[in-house]
N, C-alpha and C positions, 0 to 999 in steps of 0.2 A: 384332548384325550376323550373327553365325554362324547364328543360328536362320532369318534372313531368308535367306541363302545356301542352307541345308538346304532350306527350303520351296520356294525357286526351283528347286532341283535336283530335288526330288520332282514338281514340277509338270511339269518337262520330261520326266522319265522316265514320269510317267503318261500325258502326251500321245503320247509315242512308242510306249507300248504299246497304246494304244487307237486310235490313227491318227486321233483328233479333237481339234480345238482346244479349249481351255478356253474356257467362255463365262460371261458374268455369272451369278452365282447358284450356280456349280459349288462343290462342298465338296471341300476338299484335305485329306487325312489325313496326319499326320507323325508319325514316331518319333524319338526322339532318343537319344543314349547318356549323357545326364546322369543323376545319382542321382536328381533330382526327377522326370524324366520316367519312369525306371523305376519309382519309387513310385507314380505315377499309373497306369501300365500294370498294376501288380499289384493296386492298389485297384479298378480298373474292369475288370479281366479282359478287357483289350484289347490289342492290339498296337500300339496308337496312343496318344500321349500329348498330341497337339496337332491342333487342326484350323483350318482358315481358309476364308473365303468369297472366291471371286474376284469382282471388281467393276471 
């Protein structure tokens, strides 16, 4: 549930920055503060550990 809240928060922030609503097929990237997420970020050399598709 916490991840869902963070993903929704990120989507809202993303929309407010771009001034465009999310559309079907948009990809939303997410970063988290968990140890598992940090491991993914290090292994992939990326600031993001999760992603989702809007539909």
